[in-house]
N, C-alpha and C positions, 0 to 999 in steps of 0.2 A: 027545715026547708032547704037550707044550704046543703045539708047532707044528701037530701033527695035529688037536688039539682046536680050535685057532683056525681052521684051514682048514675044518673041518666046520661051525663056527659061521658063518663067512663064507659058506660055500656055502649053508647053510640060510637065512641072511638074504637072499642074492641070489635064491634060489629063491622065497622068500616075496614079495620085492619084485616079481619078475616076475609072480607069480601075482596080486598085487593090481593091478598095471598091466593085466594081461590082462583081469581081471574088472571093472576100473573102467568106469563108464558114461560115454560121450561125450555131450556136450550141444551143441545148436545151436539156432538160431532162424530164423524166416522172417518176411517181411512179406507176409501173404496179399493185402492190397490192392495192393501193388506187383506181385505175381504176376498178379492178375486184370487189372490195368491193362495188362499186356503180352500179354494173350490176346485175339486178334481176335474170337473167338467171344463173349467177355464184352462187348467193346465193342459188337458188333452187338446183343446182347441188351439192353444198357443203352439203346442208341439206340431200339430198338423199345419198351422200357418208357417212355422219355421221350415218344415219339410218342403212345402210348396215354394217358399221363397228361395231356398237353396237349389231346388230343381230348376227354377226359372233363371236363377243367376248363372247356373252351369250352362244353360242354353245360350245365354248372352255371351258368356266367356268363350264358348265354342265359336260363335259368330265373330267375335273380336279376333280370335286366333286366325280364323280363315281370312278375314280382311287384311290382317297384318301380313300373312303369307303372300297373298295376292299383290299387296303393295310392294313387298320386297322383291318379288319376281318381276314386277313391272319396272322398278328402279334399275334392276340388274340388266334388263333387256331393252330399256328405253333407247339407248344409243343405236341399237340395231334396227329399230322400227321406223317405218315411214311416218310422215305427218298424220296421214289418215289412220294408220294403225295405232299411233299414240293417242289420238283423239278418241278412238273407239275404246281403248283400254281404260282411259281416264273416265270415260262415260260409264263404263261397267263398274269401276271403283266407286264412282259417285252414287250409282244405283244401290250398290251393296252398303255403302255408308248410310244412305237414307233408310234402307230397310232395317239396319241395325238400330238407328235412332227411333224408328217407329216401333220396333219390337220392345225397346227399352221403355218407351212411353206407354205402350199397351200393357206391359207387365207391371211397371212400378210407378207410373205417373199418378198425379193427384186423383184421377178418376179411373185408374187402371185396375187390372184384374186382381192385384193383391189387396187393394183397398176394398173392392167389392167383396172379395172372399172374407176379409176381416169383418165386414158388416154382417155377412151371412152367418159367420161362426160366433163372433163375439157379442154382437148387439143383443141377441136373445138372452145371453147370460147377464149383461149389464141391466137389461130390463127387469130380469128376475131380482137382481140386487136392489134396484130402485123400488120395486113393488114391495119387497120385504122391509126396506127402510120405512116406507110409507105405513106398512102394517104396524111396525114397532112404534112409530111416532104416534099413531092413533091410539094404540093400546096404552102407551105410557104417557099420553097427553103432552107430547113435546110440540111446542109451537114452531120451532125451527131447528133444522139439523144441518150443520155445515159438513163439508167434505175437506179434510186437510190434505188430500192428495191432489195433484194437478196444480191449477193456477190459484186456487183459493188460499189466501194468506191468513193463518191463525198465529198471532204473535205469541200467544201462550195458551196451552190447553191442559187443564187438570185431568189426570187419567180417569177420575171418577165420572167425568162427563163423556168419556169415549165409549160409545155403545156398539162399536164394531163387532165385538164378540157376541153381543145380544143378537145382532142381525144374523151372524153365522149360525147361532143355535136355533134361531127361528127357521132357518133353512135346513135344519137337521145336521149341521156340520159342527164338529168339535174343533175349536180353534187350536192351531198348533204352530203355525209359522210365526216367526218374529216379525215385528212391524217393519214394513218396507220403508227404506229411506227414499225421500223425494230426490229424483234425479233430474236436474235441469236440462240434461241432454236428451231426456225421453221425448219422443215425438211420434208421429204417425208411423205405424209399422210399414217398413219398406223404405223410409227416408234414408237410412244408413246404407242400405243395399244399393239404391240408385246412385247415391253420391259416390260410393266405392266404384261402381261401374263407370261413372263419368270420369273419375280420376284415371282408371285403368285404360279407358278408351280415348282419352283426349289427344294422345299423340298418334292414334291410329285412324280414328274416324274424322278425317279432315280432307278437304279437297286437295288434289295434287297441285 
């Protein structure tokens, strides 16, 4: 009798253990930046964005040079001008300054042309990565997948739980690039450009 009871207790415990294991959620993580760096379409889009950014930066640099030249001419001629002429020239410099600031905001502002272009080129690729991660998660029965790129903090990650290469292969891409290092200085595309422009322009685009 005791043997039978012990057998049924052991059987119940074994069944419960199997049930817990069957229902346990599996976890994994990816490095989305590593995945993107291995995607030719992302590299092409990034190259296109860099070209656009450089072209617009050159446009702003030209405006800065023009404003600097006009200011230097005004300072050299100011002593020879009447009060009305000085006021008119200063007004013209103010208009040019405001136009430069507006162009800077339009191109590289938080809702500017570069951000919109980034969304147009990059977001569809990011959506593709997300959908593929979702497919892998459903296929492999992962309950949760973390992203170690960006702001998500993973204090420790065993490589066997990194499914980034699986995601790439699901998209038909053979992994090749080394894992990208997290860069705390990474930000929205265009932030560095607009900050550089501000620094270069700070002594030029100011009222007389």
